[in-house]
Each structure stands twice: as structure tokens, then as C-alpha cells.
PDB file of N, CA, C and O in Angstrom:
ATOM      1  N   UNK A   1       0.998  -0.938   0.156  1.00  0.00           N
ATOM      2  CA  UNK A   1      -0.193   0.345   0.491  1.00  0.00           C
ATOM      3  C   UNK A   1       1.092   1.119   0.320  1.00  0.00           C
ATOM      4  O   UNK A   1       2.076   1.010   1.050  1.00  0.00           O
ATOM      5  N   UNK A   2       0.939   2.143  -1.030  1.00  0.00           N
ATOM      6  CA  UNK A   2       1.493   3.057  -0.602  1.00  0.00           C
ATOM      7  C   UNK A   2       1.294   4.452  -0.482  1.00  0.00           C
ATOM      8  O   UNK A   2       0.155   4.598  -0.041  1.00  0.00           O
ATOM      9  N   UNK A   3       1.910   5.701  -0.680  1.00  0.00           N
ATOM     10  CA  UNK A   3       1.689   6.617   0.037  1.00  0.00           C
ATOM     11  C   UNK A   3       1.843   8.168  -0.951  1.00  0.00           C
ATOM     12  O   UNK A   3       2.709   8.631  -1.693  1.00  0.00           O
ATOM     13  N   UNK A   4       1.161   8.391  -0.708  1.00  0.00           N
ATOM     14  CA  UNK A   4       0.792   9.242  -2.149  1.00  0.00           C
ATOM     15  C   UNK A   4       1.509  10.517  -1.654  1.00  0.00           C
ATOM     16  O   UNK A   4       1.374  10.337  -0.443  1.00  0.00           O
ATOM     17  N   UNK A   5       2.239  11.789  -1.775  1.00  0.00           N
ATOM     18  CA  UNK A   5       1.160  13.189  -2.072  1.00  0.00           C
ATOM     19  C   UNK A   5       0.228  13.173  -3.195  1.00  0.00           C
ATOM     20  O   UNK A   5      -0.076  12.377  -4.084  1.00  0.00           O
ATOM     21  N   UNK A   6      -0.158  14.504  -2.778  1.00  0.00           N
ATOM     22  CA  UNK A   6      -1.656  15.114  -3.046  1.00  0.00           C
ATOM     23  C   UNK A   6      -1.941  16.608  -2.707  1.00  0.00           C
ATOM     24  O   UNK A   6      -1.603  17.213  -1.689  1.00  0.00           O
ATOM     25  N   UNK A   7      -2.653  17.078  -3.804  1.00  0.00           N
ATOM     26  CA  UNK A   7      -2.344  18.216  -3.929  1.00  0.00           C
ATOM     27  C   UNK A   7      -4.240  18.177  -3.963  1.00  0.00           C
ATOM     28  O   UNK A   7      -4.850  17.300  -4.574  1.00  0.00           O
ATOM     29  N   UNK A   8      -5.140  19.643  -2.947  1.00  0.00           N
ATOM     30  CA  UNK A   8      -5.994  19.750  -3.620  1.00  0.00           C
ATOM     31  C   UNK A   8      -6.577  20.746  -4.283  1.00  0.00           C
ATOM     32  O   UNK A   8      -6.420  21.754  -3.593  1.00  0.00           O
ATOM     33  N   UNK A   9      -7.253  21.042  -5.397  1.00  0.00           N
ATOM     34  CA  UNK A   9      -7.314  21.718  -6.615  1.00  0.00           C
ATOM     35  C   UNK A   9      -8.212  22.760  -6.384  1.00  0.00           C
ATOM     36  O   UNK A   9      -8.230  23.835  -6.983  1.00  0.00           O
ATOM     37  N   UNK A  10      -9.428  22.163  -4.924  1.00  0.00           N
ATOM     38  CA  UNK A  10     -10.358  23.291  -4.840  1.00  0.00           C
ATOM     39  C   UNK A  10      -9.449  24.368  -3.334  1.00  0.00           C
ATOM     40  O   UNK A  10     -10.034  25.378  -2.943  1.00  0.00           O
ATOM     41  N   UNK A  11      -8.400  24.062  -2.835  1.00  0.00           N
ATOM     42  CA  UNK A  11      -8.326  25.278  -1.832  1.00  0.00           C
ATOM     43  C   UNK A  11      -6.156  24.637  -1.968  1.00  0.00           C
ATOM     44  O   UNK A  11      -5.194  24.972  -1.277  1.00  0.00           O
ATOM     45  N   UNK A  12      -6.220  24.051  -2.698  1.00  0.00           N
ATOM     46  CA  UNK A  12      -4.246  23.839  -2.621  1.00  0.00           C
ATOM     47  C   UNK A  12      -3.428  22.998  -1.793  1.00  0.00           C
ATOM     48  O   UNK A  12      -2.201  23.096  -1.831  1.00  0.00           O
ATOM     49  N   UNK A  13      -3.997  22.209  -1.073  1.00  0.00           N
ATOM     50  CA  UNK A  13      -3.087  21.628   0.392  1.00  0.00           C
ATOM     51  C   UNK A  13      -2.824  20.505  -0.067  1.00  0.00           C
ATOM     52  O   UNK A  13      -3.437  19.761  -0.831  1.00  0.00           O
ATOM     53  N   UNK A  14      -1.532  20.405   0.633  1.00  0.00           N
ATOM     54  CA  UNK A  14      -0.646  19.125  -0.341  1.00  0.00           C
ATOM     55  C   UNK A  14      -0.959  18.270   0.753  1.00  0.00           C
ATOM     56  O   UNK A  14      -0.938  18.893   1.814  1.00  0.00           O
ATOM     57  N   UNK A  15      -1.178  17.334   0.846  1.00  0.00           N
ATOM     58  CA  UNK A  15      -0.610  15.658   1.678  1.00  0.00           C
ATOM     59  C   UNK A  15      -0.743  15.061   1.260  1.00  0.00           C
ATOM     60  O   UNK A  15      -1.125  15.013   0.091  1.00  0.00           O
ATOM     61  N   UNK A  16      -0.377  13.794   2.363  1.00  0.00           N
ATOM     62  CA  UNK A  16      -0.739  12.711   1.187  1.00  0.00           C
ATOM     63  C   UNK A  16      -1.117  11.586   2.387  1.00  0.00           C
ATOM     64  O   UNK A  16      -1.178  11.609   3.617  1.00  0.00           O
ATOM     65  N   UNK A  17      -1.375  10.408   1.129  1.00  0.00           N
ATOM     66  CA  UNK A  17      -2.559   9.801   1.346  1.00  0.00           C
ATOM     67  C   UNK A  17      -2.023   7.774   1.409  1.00  0.00           C
ATOM     68  O   UNK A  17      -1.424   7.048   0.616  1.00  0.00           O
ATOM     69  N   UNK A  18      -2.565   7.585   2.601  1.00  0.00           N
ATOM     70  CA  UNK A  18      -1.967   6.019   1.710  1.00  0.00           C
ATOM     71  C   UNK A  18      -3.035   5.202   1.321  1.00  0.00           C
ATOM     72  O   UNK A  18      -3.874   4.877   2.161  1.00  0.00           O
ATOM     73  N   UNK A  19      -3.132   4.758  -0.054  1.00  0.00           N
ATOM     74  CA  UNK A  19      -3.619   3.998  -0.883  1.00  0.00           C
ATOM     75  C   UNK A  19      -3.581   1.897  -0.791  1.00  0.00           C
ATOM     76  O   UNK A  19      -2.736   1.043  -1.058  1.00  0.00           O
ATOM     77  N   UNK A  20      -5.323   1.885  -0.150  1.00  0.00           N
ATOM     78  CA  UNK A  20      -5.615   1.322  -0.269  1.00  0.00           C
ATOM     79  C   UNK A  20      -6.414   0.840  -1.726  1.00  0.00           C
ATOM     80  O   UNK A  20      -7.512   1.376  -1.879  1.00  0.00           O
ATOM     81  N   UNK A  21      -6.081   0.115  -2.547  1.00  0.00           N
ATOM     82  CA  UNK A  21      -6.708  -0.295  -3.397  1.00  0.00           C
ATOM     83  C   UNK A  21      -6.893   0.748  -4.586  1.00  0.00           C
ATOM     84  O   UNK A  21      -5.952   1.495  -4.856  1.00  0.00           O
ATOM     85  N   UNK A  22      -8.032   0.814  -5.270  1.00  0.00           N
ATOM     86  CA  UNK A  22      -8.858   1.521  -5.088  1.00  0.00           C
ATOM     87  C   UNK A  22      -9.460   3.565  -4.704  1.00  0.00           C
ATOM     88  O   UNK A  22     -10.222   4.470  -5.045  1.00  0.00           O
ATOM     89  N   UNK A  23      -8.545   3.225  -3.928  1.00  0.00           N
ATOM     90  CA  UNK A  23      -9.862   4.427  -3.235  1.00  0.00           C
ATOM     91  C   UNK A  23      -9.199   5.952  -2.946  1.00  0.00           C
ATOM     92  O   UNK A  23      -8.105   6.299  -2.501  1.00  0.00           O
ATOM     93  N   UNK A  24     -10.501   6.768  -3.456  1.00  0.00           N
ATOM     94  CA  UNK A  24     -10.105   8.052  -3.262  1.00  0.00           C
ATOM     95  C   UNK A  24      -9.548   9.113  -2.297  1.00  0.00           C
ATOM     96  O   UNK A  24     -10.208   9.195  -1.261  1.00  0.00           O
ATOM     97  N   UNK A  25      -8.171  10.200  -2.407  1.00  0.00           N
ATOM     98  CA  UNK A  25      -7.860  11.114  -1.245  1.00  0.00           C
ATOM     99  C   UNK A  25      -9.062  12.202  -1.306  1.00  0.00           C
ATOM    100  O   UNK A  25      -9.750  12.889  -2.061  1.00  0.00           O
ATOM    101  N   UNK A  26      -8.833  11.888  -0.095  1.00  0.00           N
ATOM    102  CA  UNK A  26      -9.695  13.311   0.425  1.00  0.00           C
ATOM    103  C   UNK A  26      -9.542  14.650   0.932  1.00  0.00           C
ATOM    104  O   UNK A  26      -9.755  14.616   2.144  1.00  0.00           O
ATOM    105  N   UNK A  27      -9.343  15.491   0.649  1.00  0.00           N
ATOM    106  CA  UNK A  27      -8.774  16.608   1.054  1.00  0.00           C
ATOM    107  C   UNK A  27      -9.118  16.859   3.453  1.00  0.00           C
ATOM    108  O   UNK A  27     -10.158  16.781   4.108  1.00  0.00           O
ATOM    109  N   UNK A  28      -7.167  17.235   4.033  1.00  0.00           N
ATOM    110  CA  UNK A  28      -7.988  16.538   5.334  1.00  0.00           C
ATOM    111  C   UNK A  28      -8.310  18.436   5.449  1.00  0.00           C
ATOM    112  O   UNK A  28      -8.812  18.960   6.443  1.00  0.00           O
ATOM    113  N   UNK A  29      -8.086  18.828   4.798  1.00  0.00           N
ATOM    114  CA  UNK A  29      -8.607  20.330   5.079  1.00  0.00           C
ATOM    115  C   UNK A  29     -10.022  20.917   4.865  1.00  0.00           C
ATOM    116  O   UNK A  29     -10.655  21.642   5.633  1.00  0.00           O
ATOM    117  N   UNK A  30     -10.417  20.391   3.520  1.00  0.00           N
ATOM    118  CA  UNK A  30     -11.457  20.666   3.229  1.00  0.00           C
ATOM    119  C   UNK A  30     -13.547  19.338   2.458  1.00  0.00           C
ATOM    120  O   UNK A  30     -14.753  19.139   2.314  1.00  0.00           O
ATOM    121  N   UNK A  31     -12.113  19.032   2.341  1.00  0.00           N
ATOM    122  CA  UNK A  31     -12.892  17.676   2.361  1.00  0.00           C
ATOM    123  C   UNK A  31     -13.193  17.675   0.366  1.00  0.00           C
ATOM    124  O   UNK A  31     -13.885  16.724   0.000  1.00  0.00           O
ATOM    125  N   UNK A  32     -13.131  17.802   0.217  1.00  0.00           N
ATOM    126  CA  UNK A  32     -12.979  17.976  -1.491  1.00  0.00           C
ATOM    127  C   UNK A  32     -12.026  17.132  -2.411  1.00  0.00           C
ATOM    128  O   UNK A  32     -10.801  17.236  -2.469  1.00  0.00           O
ATOM    129  N   UNK A  33     -12.639  16.482  -2.948  1.00  0.00           N
ATOM    130  CA  UNK A  33     -11.899  14.864  -3.497  1.00  0.00           C
ATOM    131  C   UNK A  33     -11.557  15.276  -4.893  1.00  0.00           C
ATOM    132  O   UNK A  33     -11.070  14.479  -5.695  1.00  0.00           O
ATOM    133  N   UNK A  34     -11.861  16.744  -5.230  1.00  0.00           N
ATOM    134  CA  UNK A  34     -11.240  17.171  -6.004  1.00  0.00           C
ATOM    135  C   UNK A  34      -9.528  17.050  -6.388  1.00  0.00           C
ATOM    136  O   UNK A  34      -8.787  17.994  -6.662  1.00  0.00           O
ATOM    137  N   UNK A  35      -9.334  16.271  -6.349  1.00  0.00           N
ATOM    138  CA  UNK A  35      -7.634  16.435  -5.765  1.00  0.00           C
ATOM    139  C   UNK A  35      -6.869  15.972  -7.376  1.00  0.00           C
ATOM    140  O   UNK A  35      -7.601  15.723  -8.333  1.00  0.00           O
ATOM    141  N   UNK A  36      -4.896  15.885  -7.534  1.00  0.00           N
ATOM    142  CA  UNK A  36      -4.703  15.264  -8.383  1.00  0.00           C
ATOM    143  C   UNK A  36      -2.744  15.094  -7.783  1.00  0.00           C
ATOM    144  O   UNK A  36      -1.858  15.927  -7.591  1.00  0.00           O
ATOM    145  N   UNK A  37      -2.796  13.933  -7.697  1.00  0.00           N
ATOM    146  CA  UNK A  37      -1.668  13.605  -7.419  1.00  0.00           C
ATOM    147  C   UNK A  37       0.277  14.691  -7.646  1.00  0.00           C
ATOM    148  O   UNK A  37       0.668  15.590  -8.391  1.00  0.00           O
ATOM    149  N   UNK A  38       0.736  14.089  -6.816  1.00  0.00           N
ATOM    150  CA  UNK A  38       2.090  14.879  -7.514  1.00  0.00           C
ATOM    151  C   UNK A  38       2.806  14.695  -8.020  1.00  0.00           C
ATOM    152  O   UNK A  38       2.446  13.700  -8.649  1.00  0.00           O
ATOM    153  N   UNK A  39       3.949  14.971  -8.366  1.00  0.00           N
ATOM    154  CA  UNK A  39       5.310  13.680  -7.920  1.00  0.00           C
ATOM    155  C   UNK A  39       5.872  14.007  -7.155  1.00  0.00           C
ATOM    156  O   UNK A  39       6.198  15.174  -6.943  1.00  0.00           O
ATOM    157  N   UNK A  40       6.215  12.801  -6.352  1.00  0.00           N
ATOM    158  CA  UNK A  40       7.326  12.805  -5.530  1.00  0.00           C
ATOM    159  C   UNK A  40       8.798  12.599  -5.607  1.00  0.00           C
ATOM    160  O   UNK A  40       9.099  11.612  -6.280  1.00  0.00           O
ATOM    161  N   UNK A  41       9.883  13.319  -5.058  1.00  0.00           N
ATOM    162  CA  UNK A  41      11.026  13.102  -4.680  1.00  0.00           C
ATOM    163  C   UNK A  41      11.539  12.019  -3.866  1.00  0.00           C
ATOM    164  O   UNK A  41      11.615  12.183  -2.649  1.00  0.00           O
ATOM    165  N   UNK A  42      12.176  10.097  -4.815  1.00  0.00           N
ATOM    166  CA  UNK A  42      12.439   9.784  -3.875  1.00  0.00           C
ATOM    167  C   UNK A  42      13.904  10.123  -3.964  1.00  0.00           C
ATOM    168  O   UNK A  42      14.472  10.823  -4.802  1.00  0.00           O
ATOM    169  N   UNK A  43      14.676   9.118  -2.334  1.00  0.00           N
ATOM    170  CA  UNK A  43      14.952   8.496  -1.662  1.00  0.00           C
ATOM    171  C   UNK A  43      15.994   7.497  -2.381  1.00  0.00           C
ATOM    172  O   UNK A  43      15.760   7.253  -3.565  1.00  0.00           O
ATOM    173  N   UNK A  44      17.157   6.874  -1.766  1.00  0.00           N
ATOM    174  CA  UNK A  44      17.589   6.075  -1.721  1.00  0.00           C
ATOM    175  C   UNK A  44      19.013   5.895  -1.219  1.00  0.00           C
ATOM    176  O   UNK A  44      19.908   6.739  -1.259  1.00  0.00           O
ATOM    177  N   UNK A  45      19.102   4.122  -0.530  1.00  0.00           N
ATOM    178  CA  UNK A  45      20.808   3.531  -0.071  1.00  0.00           C
ATOM    179  C   UNK A  45      21.061   2.704  -1.560  1.00  0.00           C
ATOM    180  O   UNK A  45      20.213   2.240  -2.322  1.00  0.00           O
ATOM    181  N   UNK A  46      22.853   2.702  -1.698  1.00  0.00           N
ATOM    182  CA  UNK A  46      23.207   2.107  -1.859  1.00  0.00           C
ATOM    183  C   UNK A  46      24.383   2.435  -2.205  1.00  0.00           C
ATOM    184  O   UNK A  46      24.907   3.520  -2.458  1.00  0.00           O
ATOM    185  N   UNK A  47      24.844   1.086  -2.184  1.00  0.00           N
ATOM    186  CA  UNK A  47      26.504   0.506  -1.812  1.00  0.00           C
ATOM    187  C   UNK A  47      27.491   0.691  -2.675  1.00  0.00           C
ATOM    188  O   UNK A  47      27.426  -0.126  -3.594  1.00  0.00           O
ATOM    189  N   UNK A  48      28.676   1.677  -2.784  1.00  0.00           N
ATOM    190  CA  UNK A  48      29.792   1.823  -2.916  1.00  0.00           C
ATOM    191  C   UNK A  48      30.353   1.218  -3.642  1.00  0.00           C
ATOM    192  O   UNK A  48      29.625   0.314  -4.054  1.00  0.00           O
ATOM    193  N   UNK A  49      31.710   1.185  -4.253  1.00  0.00           N
ATOM    194  CA  UNK A  49      31.904  -0.293  -5.111  1.00  0.00           C
ATOM    195  C   UNK A  49      33.157  -0.397  -4.180  1.00  0.00           C
ATOM    196  O   UNK A  49      33.965  -1.296  -4.415  1.00  0.00           O
ATOM    197  N   UNK A  50      33.317   0.248  -3.400  1.00  0.00           N
ATOM    198  CA  UNK A  50      33.897   0.164  -2.216  1.00  0.00           C
ATOM    199  C   UNK A  50      33.210  -0.920  -0.876  1.00  0.00           C
ATOM    200  O   UNK A  50      33.704  -1.786  -0.153  1.00  0.00           O
ATOM    201  N   UNK A  51      32.433  -0.581  -0.964  1.00  0.00           N
ATOM    202  CA  UNK A  51      30.857  -0.879   0.234  1.00  0.00           C
ATOM    203  C   UNK A  51      30.800  -0.127   1.637  1.00  0.00           C
ATOM    204  O   UNK A  51      30.615  -0.398   2.823  1.00  0.00           O
ATOM    205  N   UNK A  52      31.088   1.076   0.746  1.00  0.00           N
ATOM    206  CA  UNK A  52      30.226   2.682   1.960  1.00  0.00           C
ATOM    207  C   UNK A  52      28.863   2.704   1.123  1.00  0.00           C
ATOM    208  O   UNK A  52      28.603   2.570  -0.073  1.00  0.00           O
ATOM    209  N   UNK A  53      28.001   2.962   2.440  1.00  0.00           N
ATOM    210  CA  UNK A  53      26.726   3.362   2.086  1.00  0.00           C
ATOM    211  C   UNK A  53      26.180   5.204   1.594  1.00  0.00           C
ATOM    212  O   UNK A  53      26.256   6.241   2.254  1.00  0.00           O
ATOM    213  N   UNK A  54      25.886   5.065   0.815  1.00  0.00           N
ATOM    214  CA  UNK A  54      26.024   5.848  -0.457  1.00  0.00           C
ATOM    215  C   UNK A  54      24.496   6.633  -0.503  1.00  0.00           C
ATOM    216  O   UNK A  54      23.724   6.287  -1.396  1.00  0.00           O
ATOM    217  N   UNK A  55      24.131   7.542   0.329  1.00  0.00           N
ATOM    218  CA  UNK A  55      22.482   8.277   0.263  1.00  0.00           C
ATOM    219  C   UNK A  55      22.230   9.092  -0.644  1.00  0.00           C
ATOM    220  O   UNK A  55      22.887  10.076  -0.984  1.00  0.00           O
ATOM    221  N   UNK A  56      21.054   8.608  -1.147  1.00  0.00           N
ATOM    222  CA  UNK A  56      21.308  10.287  -2.239  1.00  0.00           C
ATOM    223  C   UNK A  56      19.383  11.149  -1.787  1.00  0.00           C
ATOM    224  O   UNK A  56      18.670  10.788  -0.850  1.00  0.00           O
ATOM    225  N   UNK A  57      19.129  12.006  -2.570  1.00  0.00           N
ATOM    226  CA  UNK A  57      17.400  11.384  -3.645  1.00  0.00           C
ATOM    227  C   UNK A  57      17.664  12.455  -4.382  1.00  0.00           C
ATOM    228  O   UNK A  57      18.543  13.314  -4.452  1.00  0.00           O
ATOM    229  N   UNK A  58      16.677  12.179  -4.912  1.00  0.00           N
ATOM    230  CA  UNK A  58      15.661  12.920  -6.082  1.00  0.00           C
ATOM    231  C   UNK A  58      16.482  14.610  -6.077  1.00  0.00           C
ATOM    232  O   UNK A  58      17.276  15.308  -6.708  1.00  0.00           O
ATOM    233  N   UNK A  59      15.661  14.590  -4.950  1.00  0.00           N
ATOM    234  CA  UNK A  59      16.282  16.843  -4.587  1.00  0.00           C
ATOM    235  C   UNK A  59      17.044  17.187  -4.557  1.00  0.00           C
ATOM    236  O   UNK A  59      17.083  18.400  -4.347  1.00  0.00           O
ATOM    237  N   UNK A  60      18.946  16.088  -4.824  1.00  0.00           N
ATOM    238  CA  UNK A  60      20.304  16.177  -4.699  1.00  0.00           C
ATOM    239  C   UNK A  60      20.352  16.967  -5.801  1.00  0.00           C
ATOM    240  O   UNK A  60      19.365  17.166  -6.509  1.00  0.00           O
ATOM    241  N   UNK A  61      22.197  17.769  -6.146  1.00  0.00           N
ATOM    242  CA  UNK A  61      21.563  18.336  -7.422  1.00  0.00           C
ATOM    243  C   UNK A  61      23.769  17.739  -6.855  1.00  0.00           C
ATOM    244  O   UNK A  61      24.366  17.888  -5.789  1.00  0.00           O
ATOM    245  N   UNK A  62      24.044  17.369  -7.653  1.00  0.00           N
ATOM    246  CA  UNK A  62      25.735  17.175  -8.356  1.00  0.00           C
ATOM    247  C   UNK A  62      26.149  18.035  -8.913  1.00  0.00           C
ATOM    248  O   UNK A  62      27.343  17.914  -9.188  1.00  0.00           O
ATOM    249  N   UNK A  63      25.520  19.221  -9.343  1.00  0.00           N
ATOM    250  CA  UNK A  63      27.142  20.055 -10.001  1.00  0.00           C
ATOM    251  C   UNK A  63      26.419  21.499  -9.463  1.00  0.00           C
ATOM    252  O   UNK A  63      25.434  22.230  -9.562  1.00  0.00           O
ATOM    253  N   UNK A  64      27.363  21.353  -8.996  1.00  0.00           N
ATOM    254  CA  UNK A  64      27.594  23.132  -8.102  1.00  0.00           C
ATOM    255  C   UNK A  64      27.318  24.291  -9.555  1.00  0.00           C
ATOM    256  O   UNK A  64      27.030  25.452  -9.267  1.00  0.00           O
ATOM    257  N   UNK A  65      27.387  24.034 -10.538  1.00  0.00           N
ATOM    258  CA  UNK A  65      27.107  25.015 -11.147  1.00  0.00           C
ATOM    259  C   UNK A  65      25.485  25.457 -11.635  1.00  0.00           C
ATOM    260  O   UNK A  65      25.325  26.275 -12.542  1.00  0.00           O
ATOM    261  N   UNK A  66      23.914  24.593 -10.676  1.00  0.00           N
ATOM    262  CA  UNK A  66      23.097  25.521 -11.107  1.00  0.00           C
ATOM    263  C   UNK A  66      22.347  24.672 -10.215  1.00  0.00           C
ATOM    264  O   UNK A  66      22.998  24.042  -9.381  1.00  0.00           O
ATOM    265  N   UNK A  67      20.873  24.519 -10.247  1.00  0.00           N
ATOM    266  CA  UNK A  67      20.282  24.293  -9.029  1.00  0.00           C
ATOM    267  C   UNK A  67      19.199  22.925 -10.077  1.00  0.00           C
ATOM    268  O   UNK A  67      18.085  22.456  -9.847  1.00  0.00           O
ATOM    269  N   UNK A  68      19.939  22.739 -10.924  1.00  0.00           N
ATOM    270  CA  UNK A  68      19.024  21.466 -11.000  1.00  0.00           C
ATOM    271  C   UNK A  68      19.731  20.074 -10.898  1.00  0.00           C
ATOM    272  O   UNK A  68      20.939  19.857 -10.989  1.00  0.00           O
ATOM    273  N   UNK A  69      18.460  18.949 -10.635  1.00  0.00           N
ATOM    274  CA  UNK A  69      18.560  17.653 -10.086  1.00  0.00           C
ATOM    275  C   UNK A  69      19.636  17.188 -11.036  1.00  0.00           C
ATOM    276  O   UNK A  69      20.801  17.147 -10.642  1.00  0.00           O
ATOM    277  N   UNK A  70      19.278  16.796 -12.403  1.00  0.00           N
ATOM    278  CA  UNK A  70      19.700  16.664 -14.035  1.00  0.00           C
ATOM    279  C   UNK A  70      21.149  17.330 -14.594  1.00  0.00           C
ATOM    280  O   UNK A  70      21.469  18.518 -14.552  1.00  0.00           O
ATOM    281  N   UNK A  71      21.430  16.920 -14.788  1.00  0.00           N
ATOM    282  CA  UNK A  71      22.977  17.477 -15.286  1.00  0.00           C
ATOM    283  C   UNK A  71      22.753  17.367 -16.740  1.00  0.00           C
ATOM    284  O   UNK A  71      23.268  18.074 -17.606  1.00  0.00           O
ATOM    285  N   UNK A  72      21.946  16.424 -16.899  1.00  0.00           N
ATOM    286  CA  UNK A  72      21.552  16.737 -18.372  1.00  0.00           C
ATOM    287  C   UNK A  72      21.447  17.751 -19.020  1.00  0.00           C
ATOM    288  O   UNK A  72      21.973  18.166 -20.052  1.00  0.00           O
ATOM    289  N   UNK A  73      20.385  18.298 -18.012  1.00  0.00           N
ATOM    290  CA  UNK A  73      20.053  19.990 -18.282  1.00  0.00           C
ATOM    291  C   UNK A  73      20.684  21.211 -18.877  1.00  0.00           C
ATOM    292  O   UNK A  73      20.323  22.047 -19.705  1.00  0.00           O
ATOM    293  N   UNK A  74      21.988  20.968 -18.002  1.00  0.00           N
ATOM    294  CA  UNK A  74      23.147  22.309 -18.537  1.00  0.00           C
ATOM    295  C   UNK A  74      24.247  21.685 -18.544  1.00  0.00           C
ATOM    296  O   UNK A  74      25.211  22.159 -17.942  1.00  0.00           O
ATOM    297  N   UNK A  75      24.364  20.126 -19.432  1.00  0.00           N
ATOM    298  CA  UNK A  75      26.030  20.054 -19.728  1.00  0.00           C
ATOM    299  C   UNK A  75      26.548  19.875 -19.471  1.00  0.00           C
ATOM    300  O   UNK A  75      27.402  19.360 -20.193  1.00  0.00           O
ATOM    301  N   UNK A  76      26.895  20.114 -17.423  1.00  0.00           N
ATOM    302  CA  UNK A  76      27.707  19.213 -17.012  1.00  0.00           C
ATOM    303  C   UNK A  76      28.034  18.170 -16.574  1.00  0.00           C
ATOM    304  O   UNK A  76      29.226  17.920 -16.400  1.00  0.00           O
TER     305      UNK A  76
END
């Protein structure tokens, strides 16, 4: 059962919702069912070539020349 991030179309509130099957989220602020799922930043942990733990996140940028999270967008 995944947890998704949603934004309410009516009041602009952002919230998380634990999804059970095809259940539709309801805004906790205004009770509207008009919501849209947001793209969530995900994190991961992997082992480097020397066995060390390397942590990263989709919001981390490896490029100090810009704020992009994807270096192919700035050419570095």
C-alpha cells in the first residue's frame, strides 16, 4: 500500500494519503475529492564500489553550477 502526495484542486492544500486499492483521497482541510497526485521526490541508499553506503535523493544536485537535479539539462 503506497503513500502518495496529493494537492487539493479546491483549496491548494498538499497532503499525503495511504492508498488502499482504488480508494480516492479526500482533502483533510476542505473534504474535497478534487485532488491531483504530485510527483514525489524519492530517496535511495546504495552501496558504493568499496562497500560504503551512499545516500542520495532526487532533490540532491551533483552539479554546483546550477540548481538542476539533472546535469543533462545544463550540460555539465
